[in-house]
A tleap script that builds the chain and sets N, CA, C and O, in Angstrom:
source leaprc.protein.ff14SB
mol = sequence {
  NMET ILE GLU ILE ARG GLN THR ASP THR PHE
  ARG GLU TRP LEU LEU SER LEU ARG ASP ALA
  ARG ALA LYS GLN LYS ILE ALA SER ARG ILE
  GLN ARG LEU ARG PHE GLY ASN PRO GLY ASP
  VAL LYS PRO VAL GLY ALA GLY VAL SER GLU
  MET ARG ILE ASN GLU GLY PRO GLY TYR ARG
  VAL TYR PHE VAL GLN ARG GLY SER VAL LEU
  VAL VAL LEU LEU CYS GLY GLY THR LYS ARG
  ARG GLN GLN ALA ASP ILE GLU GLN ALA LYS
  ARG LEU ALA ALA GLU MET GLU CGLY
}
set mol.1.N position { 10.774 71.879 52.918 }
set mol.1.CA position { 12.222 71.777 52.959 }
set mol.1.C position { 12.640 71.226 54.325 }
set mol.1.O position { 12.067 71.580 55.355 }
set mol.2.N position { 13.631 70.368 54.311 }
set mol.2.CA position { 14.137 69.731 55.527 }
set mol.2.C position { 15.230 70.608 56.137 }
set mol.2.O position { 16.130 71.075 55.440 }
set mol.3.N position { 15.134 70.821 57.447 }
set mol.3.CA position { 16.177 71.571 58.153 }
set mol.3.C position { 17.377 70.657 58.364 }
set mol.3.O position { 17.229 69.518 58.807 }
set mol.4.N position { 18.558 71.159 58.046 }
set mol.4.CA position { 19.799 70.396 58.207 }
set mol.4.C position { 20.618 71.038 59.323 }
set mol.4.O position { 20.891 72.238 59.289 }
set mol.5.N position { 21.003 70.247 60.295 }
set mol.5.CA position { 21.901 70.703 61.363 }
set mol.5.C position { 23.167 69.863 61.311 }
set mol.5.O position { 23.163 68.750 60.784 }
set mol.6.N position { 24.248 70.402 61.860 }
set mol.6.CA position { 25.534 69.704 61.853 }
set mol.6.C position { 26.084 69.624 63.267 }
set mol.6.O position { 25.956 70.565 64.051 }
set mol.7.N position { 26.694 68.496 63.582 }
set mol.7.CA position { 27.437 68.422 64.838 }
set mol.7.C position { 28.778 69.128 64.626 }
set mol.7.O position { 29.209 69.337 63.492 }
set mol.8.N position { 29.422 69.488 65.720 }
set mol.8.CA position { 30.768 70.064 65.616 }
set mol.8.C position { 31.716 69.067 64.957 }
set mol.8.O position { 32.601 69.452 64.194 }
set mol.9.N position { 31.525 67.782 65.258 }
set mol.9.CA position { 32.370 66.734 64.674 }
set mol.9.C position { 32.270 66.747 63.157 }
set mol.9.O position { 33.286 66.674 62.465 }
set mol.10.N position { 31.045 66.840 62.634 }
set mol.10.CA position { 30.866 66.875 61.178 }
set mol.10.C position { 31.492 68.139 60.592 }
set mol.10.O position { 32.216 68.075 59.598 }
set mol.11.N position { 31.217 69.268 61.199 }
set mol.11.CA position { 31.727 70.550 60.698 }
set mol.11.C position { 33.259 70.539 60.626 }
set mol.11.O position { 33.841 70.975 59.632 }
set mol.12.N position { 33.900 70.044 61.673 }
set mol.12.CA position { 35.369 69.981 61.696 }
set mol.12.C position { 35.898 69.043 60.615 }
set mol.12.O position { 36.899 69.344 59.965 }
set mol.13.N position { 35.225 67.905 60.420 }
set mol.13.CA position { 35.648 66.967 59.375 }
set mol.13.C position { 35.552 67.622 58.001 }
set mol.13.O position { 36.489 67.544 57.206 }
set mol.14.N position { 34.428 68.264 57.725 }
set mol.14.CA position { 34.236 68.881 56.412 }
set mol.14.C position { 35.266 69.989 56.171 }
set mol.14.O position { 35.819 70.091 55.076 }
set mol.15.N position { 35.522 70.803 57.170 }
set mol.15.CA position { 36.512 71.876 57.029 }
set mol.15.C position { 37.923 71.331 56.843 }
set mol.15.O position { 38.771 71.994 56.246 }
set mol.16.N position { 38.182 70.121 57.354 }
set mol.16.CA position { 39.530 69.552 57.255 }
set mol.16.C position { 39.826 68.962 55.872 }
set mol.16.O position { 40.986 68.708 55.548 }
set mol.17.N position { 38.800 68.744 55.061 }
set mol.17.CA position { 39.019 68.167 53.731 }
set mol.17.C position { 39.778 69.146 52.850 }
set mol.17.O position { 39.446 70.330 52.795 }
set mol.18.N position { 40.794 68.650 52.163 }
set mol.18.CA position { 41.593 69.500 51.276 }
set mol.18.C position { 41.128 69.426 49.827 }
set mol.18.O position { 41.470 70.290 49.020 }
set mol.19.N position { 40.362 68.413 49.500 }
set mol.19.CA position { 39.888 68.193 48.138 }
set mol.19.C position { 38.667 69.078 47.866 }
set mol.19.O position { 37.563 68.779 48.322 }
set mol.20.N position { 38.873 70.164 47.124 }
set mol.20.CA position { 37.801 71.124 46.848 }
set mol.20.C position { 36.654 70.478 46.075 }
set mol.20.O position { 35.486 70.776 46.325 }
set mol.21.N position { 36.987 69.601 45.143 }
set mol.21.CA position { 35.938 68.925 44.357 }
set mol.21.C position { 35.074 68.043 45.260 }
set mol.21.O position { 33.852 68.010 45.112 }
set mol.22.N position { 35.698 67.339 46.184 }
set mol.22.CA position { 34.951 66.492 47.114 }
set mol.22.C position { 34.049 67.344 48.000 }
set mol.22.O position { 32.891 66.993 48.227 }
set mol.23.N position { 34.571 68.458 48.499 }
set mol.23.CA position { 33.756 69.355 49.324 }
set mol.23.C position { 32.528 69.822 48.557 }
set mol.23.O position { 31.430 69.888 49.108 }
set mol.24.N position { 32.722 70.149 47.276 }
set mol.24.CA position { 31.611 70.619 46.451 }
set mol.24.C position { 30.575 69.511 46.264 }
set mol.24.O position { 29.373 69.766 46.342 }
set mol.25.N position { 31.030 68.297 46.021 }
set mol.25.CA position { 30.099 67.172 45.839 }
set mol.25.C position { 29.337 66.883 47.131 }
set mol.25.O position { 28.137 66.608 47.097 }
set mol.26.N position { 30.021 66.945 48.256 }
set mol.26.CA position { 29.364 66.719 49.544 }
set mol.26.C position { 28.326 67.809 49.793 }
set mol.26.O position { 27.208 67.513 50.214 }
set mol.27.N position { 28.686 69.066 49.538 }
set mol.27.CA position { 27.743 70.179 49.715 }
set mol.27.C position { 26.526 70.010 48.814 }
set mol.27.O position { 25.400 70.288 49.225 }
set mol.28.N position { 26.752 69.557 47.594 }
set mol.28.CA position { 25.655 69.333 46.656 }
set mol.28.C position { 24.711 68.244 47.164 }
set mol.28.O position { 23.491 68.383 47.077 }
set mol.29.N position { 25.274 67.175 47.688 }
set mol.29.CA position { 24.440 66.085 48.208 }
set mol.29.C position { 23.653 66.530 49.441 }
set mol.29.O position { 22.506 66.122 49.626 }
set mol.30.N position { 24.261 67.362 50.281 }
set mol.30.CA position { 23.544 67.881 51.449 }
set mol.30.C position { 22.385 68.763 50.985 }
set mol.30.O position { 21.300 68.723 51.564 }
set mol.31.N position { 22.616 69.548 49.953 }
set mol.31.CA position { 21.551 70.390 49.402 }
set mol.31.C position { 20.409 69.516 48.870 }
set mol.31.O position { 19.239 69.824 49.098 }
set mol.32.N position { 20.737 68.442 48.170 }
set mol.32.CA position { 19.706 67.517 47.675 }
set mol.32.C position { 18.938 66.893 48.838 }
set mol.32.O position { 17.720 66.729 48.768 }
set mol.33.N position { 19.654 66.546 49.902 }
set mol.33.CA position { 19.018 65.995 51.091 }
set mol.33.C position { 18.025 67.000 51.665 }
set mol.33.O position { 16.929 66.627 52.085 }
set mol.34.N position { 18.405 68.259 51.682 }
set mol.34.CA position { 17.541 69.329 52.186 }
set mol.34.C position { 16.198 69.345 51.448 }
set mol.34.O position { 15.165 69.664 52.037 }
set mol.35.N position { 16.221 69.001 50.163 }
set mol.35.CA position { 15.000 69.003 49.362 }
set mol.35.C position { 14.360 67.615 49.265 }
set mol.35.O position { 13.487 67.388 48.428 }
set mol.36.N position { 14.798 66.687 50.128 }
set mol.36.CA position { 14.158 65.383 50.213 }
set mol.36.C position { 14.655 64.338 49.235 }
set mol.36.O position { 14.016 63.299 49.069 }
set mol.37.N position { 15.788 64.592 48.580 }
set mol.37.CA position { 16.342 63.651 47.611 }
set mol.37.C position { 17.757 63.255 48.038 }
set mol.37.O position { 18.731 63.796 47.514 }
set mol.38.N position { 17.883 62.317 48.981 }
set mol.38.CA position { 19.202 61.994 49.523 }
set mol.38.C position { 20.113 61.206 48.593 }
set mol.38.O position { 21.325 61.183 48.806 }
set mol.39.N position { 19.567 60.564 47.575 }
set mol.39.CA position { 20.417 59.790 46.669 }
set mol.39.C position { 20.844 58.468 47.277 }
set mol.39.O position { 20.032 57.777 47.893 }
set mol.40.N position { 22.111 58.106 47.113 }
set mol.40.CA position { 22.653 56.812 47.528 }
set mol.40.C position { 22.835 56.783 49.047 }
set mol.40.O position { 23.850 57.242 49.571 }
set mol.41.N position { 21.836 56.236 49.743 }
set mol.41.CA position { 21.825 56.199 51.209 }
set mol.41.C position { 21.430 54.800 51.651 }
set mol.41.O position { 20.591 54.150 51.028 }
set mol.42.N position { 22.051 54.344 52.743 }
set mol.42.CA position { 21.627 53.069 53.324 }
set mol.42.C position { 21.675 53.169 54.844 }
set mol.42.O position { 22.523 53.875 55.391 }
set mol.43.N position { 20.774 52.469 55.529 }
set mol.43.CA position { 20.809 52.454 56.995 }
set mol.43.C position { 21.987 51.614 57.482 }
set mol.43.O position { 22.320 50.587 56.891 }
set mol.44.N position { 22.616 52.070 58.578 }
set mol.44.CA position { 23.745 51.322 59.147 }
set mol.44.C position { 23.469 50.874 60.580 }
set mol.44.O position { 24.343 50.299 61.227 }
set mol.45.N position { 22.261 51.134 61.081 }
set mol.45.CA position { 21.880 50.696 62.419 }
set mol.45.C position { 21.739 51.839 63.395 }
set mol.45.O position { 22.312 52.911 63.202 }
set mol.46.N position { 20.965 51.604 64.453 }
set mol.46.CA position { 20.735 52.571 65.529 }
set mol.46.C position { 20.147 53.880 65.006 }
set mol.46.O position { 20.388 54.941 65.581 }
set mol.47.N position { 19.381 53.811 63.922 }
set mol.47.CA position { 18.756 55.010 63.369 }
set mol.47.C position { 19.673 55.871 62.526 }
set mol.47.O position { 19.266 56.934 62.057 }
set mol.48.N position { 20.905 55.429 62.325 }
set mol.48.CA position { 21.902 56.188 61.561 }
set mol.48.C position { 21.885 55.720 60.108 }
set mol.48.O position { 21.790 54.525 59.828 }
set mol.49.N position { 21.979 56.678 59.193 }
set mol.49.CA position { 22.070 56.368 57.764 }
set mol.49.C position { 23.395 56.861 57.214 }
set mol.49.O position { 23.987 57.813 57.723 }
set mol.50.N position { 23.845 56.193 56.166 }
set mol.50.CA position { 25.113 56.516 55.513 }
set mol.50.C position { 24.817 57.026 54.103 }
set mol.50.O position { 24.221 56.320 53.289 }
set mol.51.N position { 25.242 58.257 53.827 }
set mol.51.CA position { 25.134 58.827 52.488 }
set mol.51.C position { 26.466 58.584 51.795 }
set mol.51.O position { 27.510 59.035 52.266 }
set mol.52.N position { 26.427 57.871 50.675 }
set mol.52.CA position { 27.663 57.517 49.974 }
set mol.52.C position { 27.902 58.484 48.821 }
set mol.52.O position { 27.032 58.705 47.979 }
set mol.53.N position { 29.106 59.056 48.805 }
set mol.53.CA position { 29.504 60.000 47.763 }
set mol.53.C position { 30.662 59.378 46.993 }
set mol.53.O position { 31.745 59.178 47.542 }
set mol.54.N position { 30.432 59.078 45.735 }
set mol.54.CA position { 31.444 58.409 44.909 }
set mol.54.C position { 32.423 59.422 44.335 }
set mol.54.O position { 32.343 59.799 43.166 }
set mol.55.N position { 33.330 59.845 45.168 }
set mol.55.CA position { 34.367 60.806 44.793 }
set mol.55.C position { 35.609 60.447 45.582 }
set mol.55.O position { 35.518 60.100 46.760 }
set mol.56.N position { 36.760 60.525 44.955 }
set mol.56.CA position { 38.021 60.253 45.651 }
set mol.56.C position { 37.998 58.896 46.331 }
set mol.56.O position { 37.690 57.885 45.698 }
set mol.57.N position { 38.324 58.869 47.627 }
set mol.57.CA position { 38.397 57.591 48.340 }
set mol.57.C position { 37.034 57.020 48.732 }
set mol.57.O position { 36.973 56.021 49.449 }
set mol.58.N position { 35.950 57.630 48.279 }
set mol.58.CA position { 34.615 57.149 48.638 }
set mol.58.C position { 34.145 57.780 49.931 }
set mol.58.O position { 34.133 57.126 50.974 }
set mol.59.N position { 33.758 59.039 49.875 }
set mol.59.CA position { 33.353 59.766 51.075 }
set mol.59.C position { 32.010 59.278 51.580 }
set mol.59.O position { 31.157 58.837 50.808 }
set mol.60.N position { 31.837 59.365 52.898 }
set mol.60.CA position { 30.604 58.967 53.565 }
set mol.60.C position { 30.185 60.084 54.514 }
set mol.60.O position { 31.021 60.695 55.180 }
set mol.61.N position { 28.884 60.342 54.567 }
set mol.61.CA position { 28.318 61.283 55.530 }
set mol.61.C position { 27.271 60.511 56.320 }
set mol.61.O position { 26.375 59.896 55.742 }
set mol.62.N position { 27.387 60.546 57.637 }
set mol.62.CA position { 26.476 59.813 58.514 }
set mol.62.C position { 25.504 60.792 59.149 }
set mol.62.O position { 25.897 61.860 59.621 }
set mol.63.N position { 24.212 60.411 59.156 }
set mol.63.CA position { 23.194 61.324 59.662 }
set mol.63.C position { 22.037 60.561 60.290 }
set mol.63.O position { 21.860 59.362 60.072 }
set mol.64.N position { 21.253 61.294 61.077 }
set mol.64.CA position { 19.994 60.781 61.606 }
set mol.64.C position { 18.896 61.730 61.159 }
set mol.64.O position { 19.117 62.930 60.999 }
set mol.65.N position { 17.716 61.173 60.962 }
set mol.65.CA position { 16.566 62.002 60.615 }
set mol.65.C position { 15.609 61.982 61.790 }
set mol.65.O position { 15.321 60.928 62.356 }
set mol.66.N position { 15.126 63.146 62.146 }
set mol.66.CA position { 14.168 63.298 63.239 }
set mol.66.C position { 12.867 63.803 62.632 }
set mol.66.O position { 12.752 64.979 62.288 }
set mol.67.N position { 11.906 62.930 62.503 }
set mol.67.CA position { 10.642 63.302 61.877 }
set mol.67.C position { 10.858 63.563 60.394 }
set mol.67.O position { 11.795 63.047 59.787 }
set mol.68.N position { 9.983 64.366 59.828 }
set mol.68.CA position { 10.090 64.643 58.391 }
set mol.68.C position { 10.708 65.998 58.108 }
set mol.68.O position { 10.796 66.410 56.952 }
set mol.69.N position { 11.143 66.704 59.160 }
set mol.69.CA position { 11.618 68.070 58.942 }
set mol.69.C position { 13.025 68.361 59.438 }
set mol.69.O position { 13.501 69.484 59.272 }
set mol.70.N position { 13.707 67.400 60.037 }
set mol.70.CA position { 15.026 67.674 60.606 }
set mol.70.C position { 15.989 66.528 60.328 }
set mol.70.O position { 15.673 65.362 60.564 }
set mol.71.N position { 17.161 66.876 59.824 }
set mol.71.CA position { 18.249 65.918 59.646 }
set mol.71.C position { 19.464 66.474 60.373 }
set mol.71.O position { 19.778 67.657 60.244 }
set mol.72.N position { 20.149 65.630 61.135 }
set mol.72.CA position { 21.367 66.039 61.825 }
set mol.72.C position { 22.537 65.277 61.211 }
set mol.72.O position { 22.581 64.048 61.251 }
set mol.73.N position { 23.489 66.025 60.640 }
set mol.73.CA position { 24.707 65.432 60.085 }
set mol.73.C position { 25.645 65.145 61.250 }
set mol.73.O position { 26.063 66.068 61.949 }
set mol.74.N position { 25.977 63.888 61.463 }
set mol.74.CA position { 26.748 63.476 62.635 }
set mol.74.C position { 28.246 63.546 62.413 }
set mol.74.O position { 28.960 64.190 63.182 }
set mol.75.N position { 28.729 62.891 61.369 }
set mol.75.CA position { 30.161 62.850 61.092 }
set mol.75.C position { 30.361 62.395 59.661 }
set mol.75.O position { 29.403 62.055 58.968 }
set mol.76.N position { 31.598 62.391 59.225 }
set mol.76.CA position { 31.912 61.968 57.869 }
set mol.76.C position { 33.200 61.176 57.863 }
set mol.76.O position { 33.916 61.121 58.863 }
set mol.77.N position { 33.486 60.567 56.733 }
set mol.77.CA position { 34.702 59.783 56.617 }
set mol.77.C position { 34.848 59.230 55.219 }
set mol.77.O position { 34.232 59.715 54.270 }
set mol.78.N position { 35.678 58.201 55.108 }
set mol.78.CA position { 35.903 57.558 53.817 }
set mol.78.C position { 35.653 56.059 53.960 }
set mol.78.O position { 35.504 55.536 55.064 }
set mol.79.N position { 35.612 55.401 52.834 }
set mol.79.CA position { 35.397 53.954 52.802 }
set mol.79.C position { 36.439 53.220 53.657 }
set mol.79.O position { 36.130 52.212 54.291 }
set mol.80.N position { 37.663 53.731 53.666 }
set mol.80.CA position { 38.761 53.076 54.388 }
set mol.80.C position { 38.490 52.971 55.890 }
set mol.80.O position { 38.837 51.969 56.515 }
set mol.81.N position { 37.871 54.003 56.471 }
set mol.81.CA position { 37.601 54.029 57.916 }
set mol.81.C position { 36.127 53.789 58.219 }
set mol.81.O position { 35.639 54.165 59.285 }
set mol.82.N position { 35.438 53.180 57.307 }
set mol.82.CA position { 33.986 53.079 57.369 }
set mol.82.C position { 33.469 52.537 58.699 }
set mol.82.O position { 32.591 53.152 59.304 }
set mol.83.N position { 33.981 51.419 59.165 }
set mol.83.CA position { 33.446 50.820 60.388 }
set mol.83.C position { 33.666 51.720 61.596 }
set mol.83.O position { 32.764 51.875 62.419 }
set mol.84.N position { 34.843 52.312 61.718 }
set mol.84.CA position { 35.110 53.225 62.835 }
set mol.84.C position { 34.205 54.449 62.757 }
set mol.84.O position { 33.727 54.932 63.783 }
set mol.85.N position { 33.968 54.954 61.550 }
set mol.85.CA position { 33.097 56.118 61.378 }
set mol.85.C position { 31.650 55.786 61.734 }
set mol.85.O position { 30.951 56.605 62.330 }
set mol.86.N position { 31.203 54.588 61.371 }
set mol.86.CA position { 29.842 54.162 61.718 }
set mol.86.C position { 29.687 54.100 63.234 }
set mol.86.O position { 28.681 54.560 63.773 }
set mol.87.N position { 30.666 53.540 63.918 }
set mol.87.CA position { 30.609 53.465 65.386 }
set mol.87.C position { 30.580 54.862 65.996 }
set mol.87.O position { 29.834 55.110 66.943 }
set mol.88.N position { 31.387 55.775 65.461 }
set mol.88.CA position { 31.389 57.151 65.953 }
set mol.88.C position { 30.020 57.794 65.731 }
set mol.88.O position { 29.511 58.476 66.621 }
set mol.89.N position { 29.423 57.589 64.570 }
set mol.89.CA position { 28.106 58.155 64.270 }
set mol.89.C position { 27.055 57.622 65.240 }
set mol.89.O position { 26.208 58.377 65.716 }
set mol.90.N position { 27.107 56.335 65.530 }
set mol.90.CA position { 26.149 55.746 66.466 }
set mol.90.C position { 26.317 56.332 67.865 }
set mol.90.O position { 25.330 56.590 68.554 }
set mol.91.N position { 27.570 56.543 68.289 }
set mol.91.CA position { 27.822 57.159 69.601 }
set mol.91.C position { 27.261 58.580 69.642 }
set mol.91.O position { 26.614 58.969 70.614 }
set mol.92.N position { 27.512 59.352 68.582 }
set mol.92.CA position { 27.009 60.724 68.536 }
set mol.92.C position { 25.483 60.753 68.551 }
set mol.92.O position { 24.885 61.599 69.217 }
set mol.93.N position { 24.851 59.836 67.825 }
set mol.93.CA position { 23.385 59.767 67.813 }
set mol.93.C position { 22.856 59.430 69.205 }
set mol.93.O position { 21.866 60.011 69.651 }
set mol.94.N position { 23.511 58.495 69.890 }
set mol.94.CA position { 23.085 58.112 71.237 }
set mol.94.C position { 23.253 59.275 72.212 }
set mol.94.O position { 22.409 59.473 73.086 }
set mol.95.N position { 24.330 60.044 72.072 }
set mol.95.CA position { 24.550 61.211 72.933 }
set mol.95.C position { 23.454 62.247 72.726 }
set mol.95.O position { 23.033 62.901 73.679 }
set mol.96.N position { 22.991 62.401 71.495 }
set mol.96.CA position { 21.914 63.354 71.214 }
set mol.96.C position { 20.622 62.926 71.904 }
set mol.96.O position { 19.848 63.765 72.365 }
set mol.97.N position { 20.397 61.628 71.970 }
set mol.97.CA position { 19.181 61.100 72.588 }
set mol.97.C position { 19.214 61.261 74.103 }
set mol.97.O position { 18.192 61.525 74.736 }
set mol.98.N position { 20.413 61.097 74.675 }
set mol.98.CA position { 20.564 61.052 76.118 }
set mol.98.C position { 20.569 62.375 76.752 }
set mol.98.O position { 20.691 62.475 77.973 }
savepdb mol mol.pdb
quit
């Protein structure tokens, strides 16, 4: 099983969502990720991957994987703010490295 950690940024974003169905779908996808089945994921650069959740406005969860046993959830967003969210995820990943 893969250990999942969250940044404060991700935790605050998830708690701010008002759509209960979206929260449930995101939680389900994180659980699948924990068991090694991330589903619809693509790399976005700098070691960051984007998990796409087809619900509502198109939710995105950005994460980095460290080895085969640790995933850090960096931040989340929607398709509308995708580029800004990707840049934020890359900054958070770089801060973790530094």
